[in-house]
The first five atom37 places (N, CA, C, CB, O) and aatype in JSON, in Angstrom:
{
  "aatype": [3, 19, 0, 3, 9, 16, 15, 14, 1, 6, 10, 15, 3, 19, 1, 10, 0, 10, 6, 14, 0, 12, 19, 1, 10, 0, 16, 19, 2, 0, 16, 14, 1, 3, 10, 0, 1, 9, 7, 1, 0, 10, 0, 0, 10, 6, 15, 0, 7, 0, 3, 14, 3, 1, 13, 16, 1, 15, 3, 1, 5, 13, 8, 6, 1, 10, 0, 6, 0, 16, 8, 2, 14, 10, 10, 19, 0, 10, 18, 1, 5, 9, 2, 5, 19, 1, 7, 8, 1, 5, 17, 15, 0, 12, 11, 3, 11, 9, 10, 16, 1, 6, 1, 9, 1, 0, 18, 2, 10, 6, 8, 1, 15, 10, 18, 5, 0, 10, 19, 0, 1, 3, 7, 6, 0, 7, 0, 11, 10, 19, 0, 1, 8, 10, 6, 1, 0, 8, 1, 3, 10, 0, 7, 7],
  "atom_mask": [
    [1, 1, 1, 1, 1],
    [1, 1, 1, 1, 1],
    [1, 1, 1, 1, 1],
    [1, 1, 1, 1, 1],
    [1, 1, 1, 1, 1],
    [1, 1, 1, 1, 1],
    [1, 1, 1, 1, 1],
    [1, 1, 1, 1, 1],
    [1, 1, 1, 1, 1],
    [1, 1, 1, 1, 1],
    [1, 1, 1, 1, 1],
    [1, 1, 1, 1, 1],
    [1, 1, 1, 1, 1],
    [1, 1, 1, 1, 1],
    [1, 1, 1, 1, 1],
    [1, 1, 1, 1, 1],
    [1, 1, 1, 1, 1],
    [1, 1, 1, 1, 1],
    [1, 1, 1, 1, 1],
    [1, 1, 1, 1, 1],
    [1, 1, 1, 1, 1],
    [1, 1, 1, 1, 1],
    [1, 1, 1, 1, 1],
    [1, 1, 1, 1, 1],
    [1, 1, 1, 1, 1],
    [1, 1, 1, 1, 1],
    [1, 1, 1, 1, 1],
    [1, 1, 1, 1, 1],
    [1, 1, 1, 1, 1],
    [1, 1, 1, 1, 1],
    [1, 1, 1, 1, 1],
    [1, 1, 1, 1, 1],
    [1, 1, 1, 1, 1],
    [1, 1, 1, 1, 1],
    [1, 1, 1, 1, 1],
    [1, 1, 1, 1, 1],
    [1, 1, 1, 1, 1],
    [1, 1, 1, 1, 1],
    [1, 1, 1, 0, 1],
    [1, 1, 1, 1, 1],
    [1, 1, 1, 1, 1],
    [1, 1, 1, 1, 1],
    [1, 1, 1, 1, 1],
    [1, 1, 1, 1, 1],
    [1, 1, 1, 1, 1],
    [1, 1, 1, 1, 1],
    [1, 1, 1, 1, 1],
    [1, 1, 1, 1, 1],
    [1, 1, 1, 0, 1],
    [1, 1, 1, 1, 1],
    [1, 1, 1, 1, 1],
    [1, 1, 1, 1, 1],
    [1, 1, 1, 1, 1],
    [1, 1, 1, 1, 1],
    [1, 1, 1, 1, 1],
    [1, 1, 1, 1, 1],
    [1, 1, 1, 1, 1],
    [1, 1, 1, 1, 1],
    [1, 1, 1, 1, 1],
    [1, 1, 1, 1, 1],
    [1, 1, 1, 1, 1],
    [1, 1, 1, 1, 1],
    [1, 1, 1, 1, 1],
    [1, 1, 1, 1, 1],
    [1, 1, 1, 1, 1],
    [1, 1, 1, 1, 1],
    [1, 1, 1, 1, 1],
    [1, 1, 1, 1, 1],
    [1, 1, 1, 1, 1],
    [1, 1, 1, 1, 1],
    [1, 1, 1, 1, 1],
    [1, 1, 1, 1, 1],
    [1, 1, 1, 1, 1],
    [1, 1, 1, 1, 1],
    [1, 1, 1, 1, 1],
    [1, 1, 1, 1, 1],
    [1, 1, 1, 1, 1],
    [1, 1, 1, 1, 1],
    [1, 1, 1, 1, 1],
    [1, 1, 1, 1, 1],
    [1, 1, 1, 1, 1],
    [1, 1, 1, 1, 1],
    [1, 1, 1, 1, 1],
    [1, 1, 1, 1, 1],
    [1, 1, 1, 1, 1],
    [1, 1, 1, 1, 1],
    [1, 1, 1, 0, 1],
    [1, 1, 1, 1, 1],
    [1, 1, 1, 1, 1],
    [1, 1, 1, 1, 1],
    [1, 1, 1, 1, 1],
    [1, 1, 1, 1, 1],
    [1, 1, 1, 1, 1],
    [1, 1, 1, 1, 1],
    [1, 1, 1, 1, 1],
    [1, 1, 1, 1, 1],
    [1, 1, 1, 1, 1],
    [1, 1, 1, 1, 1],
    [1, 1, 1, 1, 1],
    [1, 1, 1, 1, 1],
    [1, 1, 1, 1, 1],
    [1, 1, 1, 1, 1],
    [1, 1, 1, 1, 1],
    [1, 1, 1, 1, 1],
    [1, 1, 1, 1, 1],
    [1, 1, 1, 1, 1],
    [1, 1, 1, 1, 1],
    [1, 1, 1, 1, 1],
    [1, 1, 1, 1, 1],
    [1, 1, 1, 1, 1],
    [1, 1, 1, 1, 1],
    [1, 1, 1, 1, 1],
    [1, 1, 1, 1, 1],
    [1, 1, 1, 1, 1],
    [1, 1, 1, 1, 1],
    [1, 1, 1, 1, 1],
    [1, 1, 1, 1, 1],
    [1, 1, 1, 1, 1],
    [1, 1, 1, 1, 1],
    [1, 1, 1, 1, 1],
    [1, 1, 1, 1, 1],
    [1, 1, 1, 1, 1],
    [1, 1, 1, 0, 1],
    [1, 1, 1, 1, 1],
    [1, 1, 1, 1, 1],
    [1, 1, 1, 0, 1],
    [1, 1, 1, 1, 1],
    [1, 1, 1, 1, 1],
    [1, 1, 1, 1, 1],
    [1, 1, 1, 1, 1],
    [1, 1, 1, 1, 1],
    [1, 1, 1, 1, 1],
    [1, 1, 1, 1, 1],
    [1, 1, 1, 1, 1],
    [1, 1, 1, 1, 1],
    [1, 1, 1, 1, 1],
    [1, 1, 1, 1, 1],
    [1, 1, 1, 1, 1],
    [1, 1, 1, 1, 1],
    [1, 1, 1, 1, 1],
    [1, 1, 1, 1, 1],
    [1, 1, 1, 1, 1],
    [1, 1, 1, 0, 1],
    [1, 1, 1, 0, 1]
  ],
  "atom_positions": [
    [[-23.35, 13.28, -14.42], [-22.2, 12.65, -14.22], [-21.5, 13.53, -13.15], [-21.42, 12.45, -15.54], [-21.36, 14.75, -13.28]],
    [[-21.05, 12.8, -12.05], [-20.49, 13.35, -10.84], [-19.25, 14.14, -11.15], [-20.18, 12.27, -9.85], [-18.9, 14.98, -10.32]],
    [[-18.53, 13.97, -12.26], [-17.25, 14.45, -12.51], [-17.57, 15.85, -13.16], [-16.36, 13.44, -13.44], [-16.75, 16.77, -13.14]],
    [[-18.76, 15.95, -13.7], [-18.95, 17.32, -14.09], [-19.26, 18.33, -13.04], [-19.97, 17.37, -15.03], [-19.27, 19.54, -13.29]],
    [[-19.53, 17.83, -11.81], [-20.04, 18.71, -11.12], [-19.02, 18.67, -9.53], [-21.72, 18.35, -11.07], [-19.48, 19.06, -8.46]],
    [[-17.86, 18.22, -9.69], [-16.87, 17.89, -8.75], [-15.88, 18.78, -8.85], [-16.38, 16.63, -8.86], [-15.22, 18.78, -9.89]],
    [[-15.62, 19.61, -7.92], [-14.3, 20.83, -7.88], [-13.21, 20.01, -7.33], [-14.56, 22.36, -6.75], [-13.28, 19.05, -6.57]],
    [[-12.09, 20.65, -7.91], [-10.78, 20.18, -7.4], [-10.76, 20.14, -5.76], [-9.61, 21.18, -7.98], [-10.24, 19.19, -5.17]],
    [[-11.24, 21.0, -5.23], [-11.3, 21.0, -3.93], [-12.05, 19.9, -3.22], [-11.76, 22.14, -3.61], [-11.62, 19.35, -2.21]],
    [[-13.21, 19.61, -3.81], [-14.01, 18.33, -3.35], [-13.18, 17.06, -3.49], [-15.37, 18.14, -4.22], [-13.04, 16.17, -2.65]],
    [[-12.72, 17.12, -4.53], [-12.07, 15.85, -5.26], [-10.77, 15.75, -4.09], [-11.51, 16.18, -7.22], [-10.52, 14.64, -3.64]],
    [[-10.15, 16.67, -3.74], [-9.02, 16.5, -2.82], [-9.58, 16.44, -1.43], [-7.96, 17.66, -2.96], [-8.84, 16.02, -0.55]],
    [[-10.76, 16.8, -1.13], [-11.34, 16.46, 0.36], [-11.68, 14.89, 0.5], [-12.82, 17.36, 0.66], [-11.42, 14.3, 1.55]],
    [[-12.25, 14.27, -0.58], [-12.59, 13.0, -0.65], [-11.31, 12.09, -0.55], [-13.37, 12.81, -1.87], [-11.23, 11.13, 0.21]],
    [[-10.23, 12.54, -1.47], [-9.08, 11.73, -1.23], [-8.39, 11.84, -0.05], [-8.23, 11.92, -2.13], [-7.86, 10.89, 0.52]],
    [[-8.38, 12.91, 0.3], [-7.77, 13.04, 1.66], [-8.53, 12.09, 2.88], [-7.86, 14.67, 2.05], [-7.98, 11.41, 3.74]],
    [[-9.79, 12.27, 2.67], [-10.64, 11.54, 3.74], [-10.33, 9.9, 3.52], [-12.41, 11.92, 3.52], [-10.25, 9.19, 4.52]],
    [[-10.19, 9.45, 2.48], [-10.3, 7.91, 1.99], [-8.9, 7.55, 1.98], [-11.03, 7.63, 0.43], [-8.64, 6.49, 2.55]],
    [[-7.97, 8.16, 1.48], [-6.74, 7.22, 1.24], [-5.73, 6.9, 2.37], [-5.94, 7.81, 0.18], [-4.95, 5.95, 2.32]],
    [[-5.8, 7.78, 3.38], [-5.1, 7.48, 4.65], [-5.67, 6.02, 5.06], [-5.41, 8.67, 5.84], [-4.89, 5.07, 5.2]],
    [[-6.91, 5.9, 5.24], [-7.37, 4.7, 5.48], [-7.24, 3.52, 4.45], [-8.6, 4.91, 5.77], [-7.05, 2.36, 4.82]],
    [[-7.33, 3.83, 3.37], [-7.13, 2.96, 2.23], [-5.67, 2.28, 2.39], [-7.28, 3.83, 0.85], [-5.43, 1.09, 2.17]],
    [[-4.77, 3.24, 2.79], [-3.24, 2.74, 2.86], [-3.16, 1.78, 4.09], [-2.1, 4.07, 3.08], [-2.56, 0.7, 4.07]],
    [[-3.82, 2.29, 5.12], [-3.55, 1.41, 6.24], [-4.36, -0.12, 6.05], [-4.04, 2.24, 7.63], [-3.91, -1.09, 6.66]],
    [[-5.35, -0.23, 5.33], [-6.06, -1.5, 4.95], [-4.95, -2.25, 3.89], [-7.69, -1.13, 4.17], [-4.82, -3.47, 3.78]],
    [[-4.25, -1.29, 3.2], [-3.45, -2.09, 2.38], [-2.14, -2.74, 2.93], [-3.13, -1.31, 1.32], [-1.63, -3.8, 2.57]],
    [[-1.67, -1.79, 3.96], [-0.57, -2.75, 4.76], [-0.86, -3.73, 5.25], [0.02, -2.32, 5.75], [0.05, -4.55, 5.34]],
    [[-2.04, -4.07, 5.72], [-2.45, -5.17, 6.47], [-2.82, -6.2, 5.31], [-3.66, -4.8, 7.51], [-2.33, -7.32, 5.44]],
    [[-3.6, -5.97, 4.24], [-4.21, -6.96, 3.41], [-3.38, -7.2, 2.13], [-5.63, -6.55, 3.06], [-3.65, -8.15, 1.4]],
    [[-2.52, -6.45, 1.89], [-1.66, -6.76, 0.37], [-1.0, -8.0, 0.6], [-0.39, -5.57, -0.12], [-0.34, -8.32, 1.59]],
    [[-1.3, -8.79, -0.64], [-0.3, -9.94, -0.79], [1.0, -9.7, -1.35], [-0.83, -10.93, -1.57], [1.26, -8.54, -1.66]],
    [[1.94, -10.69, -1.55], [2.88, -10.5, -2.51], [2.77, -10.12, -3.87], [3.43, -11.4, -2.53], [3.6, -9.39, -4.41]],
    [[1.68, -10.64, -4.5], [1.29, -10.27, -5.77], [0.72, -8.86, -5.74], [0.33, -11.24, -6.31], [0.95, -8.13, -6.7]],
    [[0.0, -8.43, -4.73], [-0.36, -7.02, -4.7], [0.7, -6.24, -4.81], [-1.04, -6.65, -3.59], [0.75, -5.43, -5.73]],
    [[1.78, -6.35, -3.82], [2.97, -5.51, -3.8], [4.01, -5.56, -5.0], [3.67, -5.83, -2.6], [4.82, -4.66, -5.25]],
    [[3.88, -6.64, -5.63], [4.62, -6.61, -7.29], [3.87, -5.7, -8.24], [4.59, -8.22, -8.12], [4.49, -4.97, -9.02]],
    [[2.24, -5.74, -8.19], [1.69, -4.99, -8.92], [1.74, -3.59, -8.7], [0.65, -5.37, -8.99], [1.51, -2.83, -9.64]],
    [[2.05, -3.12, -7.48], [2.14, -2.03, -7.03], [3.44, -1.27, -7.35], [1.89, -2.18, -5.82], [3.58, -0.09, -7.65]],
    [[4.47, -2.35, -7.21], [5.78, -2.09, -7.72], [5.97, -1.84, -9.05], [0.0, 0.0, 0.0], [6.82, -1.02, -9.39]],
    [[5.21, -2.5, -9.94], [5.11, -2.27, -11.31], [4.61, -0.99, -11.72], [4.36, -3.22, -11.86], [5.09, -0.3, -12.61]],
    [[3.53, -0.69, -10.95], [2.75, 0.65, -11.25], [3.75, 1.81, -10.77], [1.18, 0.74, -10.39], [3.82, 2.87, -11.4]],
    [[4.45, 1.61, -9.73], [5.45, 2.62, -9.37], [6.6, 2.85, -10.45], [6.08, 2.2, -8.03], [7.02, 3.97, -10.75]],
    [[7.05, 1.7, -10.97], [8.07, 1.82, -11.93], [7.67, 2.55, -13.33], [8.56, 0.41, -12.19], [8.39, 3.31, -13.99]],
    [[6.27, 2.14, -13.65], [5.66, 3.15, -14.77], [5.65, 4.62, -14.59], [4.26, 2.86, -15.0], [5.85, 5.5, -15.43]],
    [[5.35, 4.7, -13.19], [5.46, 6.24, -12.73], [6.77, 6.85, -12.87], [5.09, 6.43, -11.26], [6.91, 7.96, -13.37]],
    [[7.73, 6.17, -12.43], [9.06, 6.62, -12.33], [9.63, 6.75, -13.9], [9.92, 5.56, -11.38], [10.5, 7.57, -14.17]],
    [[9.11, 5.96, -14.77], [9.6, 6.01, -16.12], [8.91, 6.85, -17.03], [9.62, 4.78, -16.66], [9.16, 6.88, -18.24]],
    [[7.93, 7.62, -16.39], [7.08, 8.57, -17.33], [7.82, 9.88, -17.5], [5.58, 8.88, -16.71], [7.3, 10.74, -18.21]],
    [[8.93, 10.1, -16.93], [9.76, 11.22, -17.05], [8.85, 12.53, -17.05], [0.0, 0.0, 0.0], [7.97, 12.53, -16.18]],
    [[8.91, 13.44, -17.74], [8.34, 14.71, -17.89], [6.87, 14.74, -18.52], [9.28, 15.49, -18.72], [6.09, 15.68, -18.4]],
    [[6.66, 13.78, -19.07], [5.28, 13.44, -19.67], [4.28, 13.41, -18.87], [5.21, 12.27, -20.28], [4.07, 12.37, -18.25]],
    [[3.34, 14.64, -18.67], [2.2, 14.64, -18.06], [1.11, 13.72, -18.17], [1.81, 15.59, -18.26], [0.34, 13.38, -17.27]],
    [[1.11, 13.33, -19.46], [-0.18, 12.38, -19.67], [0.34, 10.89, -19.31], [-0.82, 12.44, -21.4], [-0.54, 10.1, -18.98]],
    [[1.61, 10.44, -19.34], [1.93, 9.06, -19.11], [2.04, 9.02, -17.57], [3.28, 8.57, -19.9], [1.66, 8.02, -16.97]],
    [[2.61, 10.21, -16.86], [2.59, 10.29, -15.54], [1.13, 10.37, -14.9], [3.4, 11.39, -15.21], [0.98, 9.88, -13.78]],
    [[0.13, 10.94, -15.51], [-1.12, 10.94, -15.02], [-1.78, 9.53, -15.02], [-1.87, 11.88, -15.78], [-2.31, 8.96, -14.07]],
    [[-1.62, 9.09, -16.28], [-2.22, 7.52, -16.21], [-1.65, 6.63, -15.27], [-2.05, 6.75, -17.52], [-2.37, 5.87, -14.63]],
    [[-0.18, 6.64, -15.09], [0.31, 5.87, -14.19], [-0.09, 6.06, -12.73], [1.58, 5.96, -14.35], [-0.34, 5.12, -11.98]],
    [[-0.13, 7.32, -12.38], [-0.59, 7.73, -10.98], [-2.0, 7.15, -10.81], [-0.6, 9.38, -10.76], [-2.29, 6.45, -9.85]],
    [[-2.72, 7.42, -11.65], [-4.22, 6.58, -11.3], [-4.03, 5.24, -11.35], [-5.45, 6.84, -12.34], [-4.84, 4.66, -10.62]],
    [[-3.17, 4.41, -12.0], [-2.96, 3.03, -11.74], [-2.5, 2.75, -10.49], [-2.12, 2.49, -12.6], [-3.02, 1.83, -9.85]],
    [[-1.47, 3.51, -9.97], [-0.68, 3.17, -8.64], [-1.81, 3.44, -7.52], [0.8, 4.23, -8.39], [-2.04, 2.74, -6.53]],
    [[-2.3, 4.33, -7.82], [-3.43, 4.71, -6.4], [-4.35, 3.51, -6.71], [-4.51, 6.54, -6.42], [-4.27, 2.65, -5.83]],
    [[-5.17, 3.22, -7.7], [-5.93, 2.24, -7.96], [-5.39, 0.68, -7.4], [-6.1, 2.35, -9.43], [-6.12, -0.17, -6.89]],
    [[-4.16, 0.6, -7.59], [-3.41, -0.74, -7.14], [-3.57, -0.61, -5.88], [-1.89, -0.97, -7.49], [-4.12, -1.54, -5.28]],
    [[-3.18, 0.44, -5.23], [-3.43, 0.58, -3.44], [-4.68, 0.23, -2.98], [-3.29, 2.08, -2.82], [-4.9, -0.32, -1.9]],
    [[-5.54, 0.59, -3.84], [-6.87, 0.39, -3.44], [-7.42, -1.0, -3.47], [-7.66, 1.18, -4.2], [-8.26, -1.41, -2.68]],
    [[-6.79, -1.81, -4.62], [-7.16, -3.23, -4.68], [-6.52, -3.99, -3.73], [-6.9, -3.82, -5.92], [-7.17, -4.93, -3.27]],
    [[-5.18, -3.77, -3.23], [-4.53, -4.32, -2.22], [-5.23, -4.44, -0.87], [-3.42, -3.65, -2.12], [-4.85, -5.23, -0.01]],
    [[-6.4, -3.52, -0.69], [-7.22, -3.57, 0.45], [-7.96, -4.64, 0.37], [-8.0, -2.5, 0.65], [-8.39, -5.02, 1.46]],
    [[-8.31, -5.36, -0.7], [-9.09, -6.54, -0.79], [-10.57, -6.14, -0.37], [-8.47, -7.71, 0.13], [-11.39, -7.01, -0.08]],
    [[-10.83, -4.99, -0.35], [-12.31, -4.55, -0.12], [-13.07, -4.18, -1.47], [-12.34, -3.23, 0.87], [-12.48, -3.34, -2.15]],
    [[-14.08, -4.57, -1.88], [-14.68, -4.43, -3.12], [-15.29, -3.13, -3.21], [-15.63, -5.46, -3.36], [-15.3, -2.43, -4.22]],
    [[-15.85, -2.82, -1.98], [-16.47, -1.4, -2.17], [-15.44, -0.19, -1.95], [-17.7, -1.21, -1.09], [-15.71, 0.93, -2.4]],
    [[-14.25, -0.44, -1.27], [-13.37, 0.51, -1.38], [-12.79, 0.52, -2.81], [-12.39, 0.34, -0.37], [-12.46, 1.64, -3.2]],
    [[-12.64, -0.36, -3.53], [-12.06, -0.5, -5.05], [-12.92, 0.22, -5.74], [-11.95, -1.96, -5.71], [-12.5, 1.13, -6.45]],
    [[-14.45, -0.09, -5.65], [-15.47, 0.71, -6.59], [-15.31, 2.1, -6.33], [-17.03, 0.35, -6.37], [-15.22, 2.87, -7.28]],
    [[-15.27, 2.56, -5.07], [-15.22, 4.08, -4.75], [-13.97, 4.48, -5.34], [-15.28, 4.49, -3.15], [-14.11, 5.43, -6.12]],
    [[-12.75, 4.04, -5.22], [-11.65, 4.51, -6.03], [-11.77, 4.55, -7.32], [-10.62, 3.87, -5.84], [-11.24, 5.5, -7.89]],
    [[-12.44, 3.63, -8.04], [-12.57, 3.71, -9.48], [-13.31, 4.68, -9.8], [-13.05, 2.64, -10.07], [-13.03, 5.18, -10.9]],
    [[-14.44, 5.28, -9.05], [-15.04, 6.49, -9.31], [-14.38, 7.73, -8.92], [-16.2, 6.47, -8.75], [-14.82, 8.8, -9.35]],
    [[-13.39, 7.71, -8.18], [-12.49, 8.83, -7.99], [-11.59, 9.02, -9.23], [-11.62, 8.62, -6.72], [-11.34, 10.11, -9.74]],
    [[-11.14, 7.82, -9.66], [-10.32, 7.85, -10.93], [-11.07, 8.54, -12.22], [-9.93, 6.31, -11.31], [-10.61, 9.32, -13.05]],
    [[-12.3, 8.03, -12.11], [-13.24, 8.46, -13.21], [-13.33, 10.04, -13.18], [-14.75, 7.77, -13.01], [-13.29, 10.71, -14.21]],
    [[-13.43, 10.5, -12.1], [-13.63, 11.9, -11.88], [-11.96, 12.54, -12.16], [-14.35, 12.17, -10.17], [-11.85, 13.52, -12.9]],
    [[-11.08, 12.1, -11.71], [-9.64, 12.61, -12.17], [-9.33, 12.36, -13.74], [-8.46, 11.79, -11.29], [-8.5, 13.02, -14.36]],
    [[-10.01, 11.45, -14.24], [-9.81, 11.42, -15.65], [-10.6, 12.42, -16.58], [0.0, 0.0, 0.0], [-10.4, 12.55, -17.79]],
    [[-11.52, 13.1, -15.82], [-12.56, 13.96, -16.77], [-11.76, 15.05, -17.39], [-13.87, 14.67, -15.93], [-10.73, 15.48, -16.88]],
    [[-12.26, 15.47, -18.46], [-11.6, 16.28, -19.35], [-11.24, 17.76, -18.59], [-12.56, 16.41, -20.67], [-10.27, 18.38, -19.02]],
    [[-12.01, 18.33, -17.46], [-11.8, 19.42, -16.66], [-10.54, 19.35, -16.03], [-12.81, 19.58, -15.74], [-10.09, 20.35, -15.46]],
    [[-9.79, 18.07, -16.08], [-8.81, 18.06, -15.09], [-7.44, 18.14, -16.2], [-8.96, 16.59, -14.0], [-6.33, 18.44, -15.78]],
    [[-7.69, 17.86, -17.51], [-6.46, 17.98, -18.28], [-6.15, 19.41, -18.24], [-6.58, 17.43, -19.74], [-4.99, 19.56, -17.85]],
    [[-6.64, 20.36, -18.46], [-5.88, 21.41, -18.54], [-4.99, 21.98, -17.37], [-6.68, 22.26, -18.94], [-3.97, 22.67, -17.48]],
    [[-5.56, 21.56, -16.31], [-4.92, 21.57, -15.06], [-3.76, 20.89, -14.97], [-5.67, 21.15, -14.14], [-2.69, 21.43, -14.7]],
    [[-3.91, 19.74, -15.18], [-2.65, 18.67, -15.11], [-1.55, 19.19, -16.15], [-3.15, 16.98, -15.57], [-0.39, 18.82, -16.0]],
    [[-1.84, 19.9, -17.03], [-0.61, 20.47, -18.0], [-0.03, 21.5, -17.25], [-1.05, 21.12, -19.49], [1.18, 21.74, -17.31]],
    [[-0.79, 22.11, -16.56], [-0.02, 23.41, -16.12], [0.59, 23.21, -14.69], [-1.05, 24.75, -16.08], [1.44, 24.01, -14.33]],
    [[0.22, 22.21, -13.88], [0.9, 21.82, -12.8], [1.94, 20.81, -12.92], [0.06, 21.45, -11.96], [2.92, 20.94, -12.18]],
    [[1.89, 19.79, -13.74], [2.94, 18.77, -13.93], [4.02, 19.04, -14.45], [2.61, 17.83, -14.56], [4.33, 18.59, -15.56]],
    [[4.89, 19.92, -13.69], [6.39, 20.26, -14.37], [7.07, 19.03, -14.02], [7.29, 21.69, -13.73], [6.54, 18.2, -13.28]],
    [[8.39, 18.87, -14.62], [9.29, 18.01, -14.34], [9.68, 17.91, -13.06], [10.21, 18.19, -15.01], [9.85, 16.78, -12.59]],
    [[9.9, 19.09, -12.25], [10.18, 19.24, -10.83], [9.05, 18.6, -9.88], [10.35, 20.75, -10.53], [9.26, 18.03, -8.81]],
    [[7.89, 18.81, -10.45], [6.76, 18.31, -9.6], [6.53, 16.72, -9.79], [5.41, 19.12, -10.0], [6.2, 15.89, -8.94]],
    [[6.77, 16.56, -10.97], [6.68, 14.9, -11.0], [7.83, 14.06, -10.31], [6.68, 14.41, -12.54], [7.66, 12.97, -9.76]],
    [[9.01, 14.73, -10.44], [10.15, 14.25, -9.36], [9.59, 14.05, -8.11], [11.32, 15.27, -9.13], [9.4, 12.93, -7.63]],
    [[9.31, 15.18, -7.54], [8.74, 15.03, -6.07], [7.65, 14.33, -5.73], [8.42, 16.15, -5.56], [7.55, 13.84, -4.6]],
    [[6.64, 14.17, -6.73], [5.84, 13.2, -6.36], [6.21, 11.9, -6.62], [4.75, 13.39, -6.83], [5.55, 11.0, -6.09]],
    [[7.08, 11.65, -7.28], [7.46, 10.19, -7.55], [8.42, 9.64, -6.21], [8.39, 10.09, -9.13], [8.46, 8.47, -5.82]],
    [[9.14, 10.77, -5.61], [9.77, 10.42, -4.27], [8.91, 10.14, -3.38], [10.55, 11.37, -3.72], [9.12, 9.2, -2.61]],
    [[8.0, 10.76, -3.32], [6.67, 10.61, -2.31], [6.02, 9.12, -2.74], [5.35, 12.05, -2.61], [5.82, 8.29, -1.85]],
    [[5.78, 8.92, -3.76], [5.14, 7.45, -4.18], [6.12, 6.37, -3.81], [4.81, 7.3, -5.87], [5.67, 5.35, -3.3]],
    [[7.56, 6.49, -4.02], [8.49, 5.55, -3.72], [8.47, 5.5, -2.13], [9.9, 5.9, -4.38], [8.66, 4.4, -1.62]],
    [[8.3, 6.36, -1.47], [8.43, 6.39, -0.05], [7.12, 5.72, 0.65], [8.64, 7.91, 0.4], [7.19, 5.01, 1.65]],
    [[6.09, 6.0, 0.07], [4.82, 5.15, 0.28], [4.89, 3.77, 0.03], [3.76, 5.59, -0.53], [4.49, 2.87, 0.76]],
    [[5.43, 3.68, -1.08], [5.63, 1.94, -1.58], [6.38, 1.22, -0.43], [6.7, 1.69, -3.16], [5.96, 0.14, 0.01]],
    [[7.54, 1.82, 0.08], [8.48, 1.49, 1.03], [7.7, 1.16, 2.34], [9.5, 2.62, 1.2], [7.86, 0.16, 3.05]],
    [[6.89, 2.12, 2.52], [6.07, 1.96, 3.98], [4.95, 0.83, 3.87], [5.22, 3.48, 4.43], [4.6, 0.13, 4.82]],
    [[4.48, 0.76, 2.63], [3.59, -0.37, 2.45], [4.46, -1.84, 2.53], [2.83, -0.18, 0.97], [4.02, -2.75, 3.23]],
    [[5.5, -1.96, 1.9], [6.37, -3.04, 1.95], [6.77, -3.33, 3.48], [7.6, -2.73, 1.05], [6.84, -4.49, 3.9]],
    [[6.98, -2.38, 4.16], [7.23, -2.68, 5.57], [6.38, -2.88, 6.45], [7.81, -1.91, 6.07], [6.6, -3.14, 7.64]],
    [[5.02, -2.75, 5.74], [3.79, -2.99, 6.59], [3.65, -1.83, 7.68], [3.9, -4.45, 7.35], [3.17, -2.14, 8.77]],
    [[3.99, -0.64, 7.45], [3.9, 0.44, 8.34], [2.8, 1.17, 7.95], [5.08, 1.25, 8.39], [2.96, 2.12, 7.18]],
    [[1.59, 0.87, 8.4], [0.36, 1.63, 8.18], [0.18, 2.85, 8.4], [0.0, 0.0, 0.0], [-0.45, 3.54, 7.61]],
    [[0.78, 3.41, 9.67], [0.77, 4.64, 10.18], [1.64, 5.49, 9.39], [1.12, 4.63, 11.52], [1.35, 6.67, 9.21]],
    [[2.85, 4.89, 8.84], [3.8, 5.95, 8.18], [3.29, 6.16, 6.72], [5.44, 5.45, 8.18], [3.43, 7.2, 6.08]],
    [[2.71, 5.04, 6.29], [2.19, 5.21, 4.89], [0.72, 6.13, 5.0], [0.0, 0.0, 0.0], [0.45, 6.88, 4.06]],
    [[-0.02, 6.06, 5.95], [-1.08, 6.99, 6.11], [-0.56, 8.23, 5.99], [-1.79, 6.88, 7.31], [-0.93, 8.93, 5.05]],
    [[0.4, 8.71, 6.95], [0.77, 10.03, 6.93], [1.67, 10.38, 5.57], [1.53, 10.3, 8.26], [1.75, 11.55, 5.19]],
    [[2.25, 9.43, 4.96], [2.7, 9.96, 3.67], [1.89, 10.29, 2.76], [3.43, 9.22, 3.1], [2.0, 11.3, 2.06]],
    [[0.94, 9.42, 2.68], [-0.21, 9.58, 1.58], [-0.91, 11.07, 1.75], [-1.47, 8.31, 1.81], [-1.1, 11.84, 0.8]],
    [[-1.24, 11.33, 3.08], [-1.84, 12.49, 3.44], [-1.05, 13.69, 3.23], [-2.21, 12.41, 4.71], [-1.67, 14.72, 2.99]],
    [[0.18, 13.74, 3.27], [1.13, 14.82, 3.03], [1.29, 14.94, 1.5], [2.53, 14.55, 3.75], [1.51, 16.02, 0.94]],
    [[1.15, 13.7, 0.84], [1.27, 13.79, -0.6], [0.19, 14.31, -1.28], [1.52, 12.6, -1.13], [0.44, 14.99, -2.28]],
    [[-1.07, 14.12, -0.91], [-2.22, 14.81, -1.31], [-2.33, 16.35, -0.95], [-3.31, 14.11, -0.76], [-2.74, 17.13, -1.8]],
    [[-2.04, 16.7, 0.09], [-1.9, 17.91, 0.56], [-1.09, 18.73, -0.16], [-1.52, 17.87, 1.72], [-1.48, 19.88, -0.34]],
    [[0.09, 18.35, -0.67], [0.99, 18.91, -1.52], [0.26, 18.92, -2.97], [2.37, 18.1, -1.47], [0.07, 20.03, -3.49]],
    [[-0.06, 18.01, -3.51], [-0.96, 18.05, -4.74], [-2.05, 19.04, -4.66], [-1.59, 16.7, -4.99], [-2.28, 19.79, -5.6]],
    [[-2.76, 19.07, -3.52], [-3.96, 20.16, -3.58], [-3.43, 21.72, -3.63], [-4.93, 20.0, -2.16], [-3.89, 22.63, -4.32]],
    [[-2.37, 21.75, -2.71], [-1.63, 23.07, -2.74], [-0.98, 23.54, -4.4], [-0.31, 22.86, -1.57], [-0.83, 24.69, -4.81]],
    [[-0.73, 22.4, -5.04], [-0.13, 22.67, -6.28], [-1.43, 23.0, -7.11], [0.81, 21.42, -6.87], [-1.39, 24.02, -7.79]],
    [[-2.51, 22.27, -7.11], [-3.56, 22.6, -8.05], [-4.11, 24.02, -7.67], [-4.72, 21.48, -8.02], [-4.63, 24.81, -8.46]],
    [[-3.92, 24.21, -6.39], [-4.61, 25.67, -6.07], [-3.53, 26.68, -6.22], [-5.26, 25.82, -4.47], [-3.84, 27.84, -5.96]],
    [[-2.48, 26.47, -6.56], [-1.51, 27.42, -7.16], [-0.64, 28.03, -5.93], [0.0, 0.0, 0.0], [-0.04, 29.09, -6.11]],
    [[-0.58, 27.42, -4.8], [0.3, 27.52, -3.96], [1.28, 26.74, -3.49], [0.0, 0.0, 0.0], [2.03, 27.15, -2.6]]
  ]
}
């Protein structure tokens, strides 16, 4: 299982390589239905409060909805594999340590900005926002 042998750094590297391009594609290809689904995923994220488990499940769904909005089946399959790695048991201990109320709040502000860029069809802004979001999450995982 690839999740057993993937380090946090490797996962971060893959997400940083993939997600800005994914967001660019989503801004071009997302339908109104896609935007509504991403909006519902965002609402679930924002309602998770300080619950790391609810936030994590909602975060995986939010990012997967972004992948689905690209309408690229290979990219969706790749992102589902990423979410499988993110859901592996080795991540649970880390998640509980880093997902404080303050970090969840900050991540949700970033998610909200990303959603607004998507709705505005601003792929470059969205790509920059998701890159900053992933870099921040990586720093938090690394303890910095």
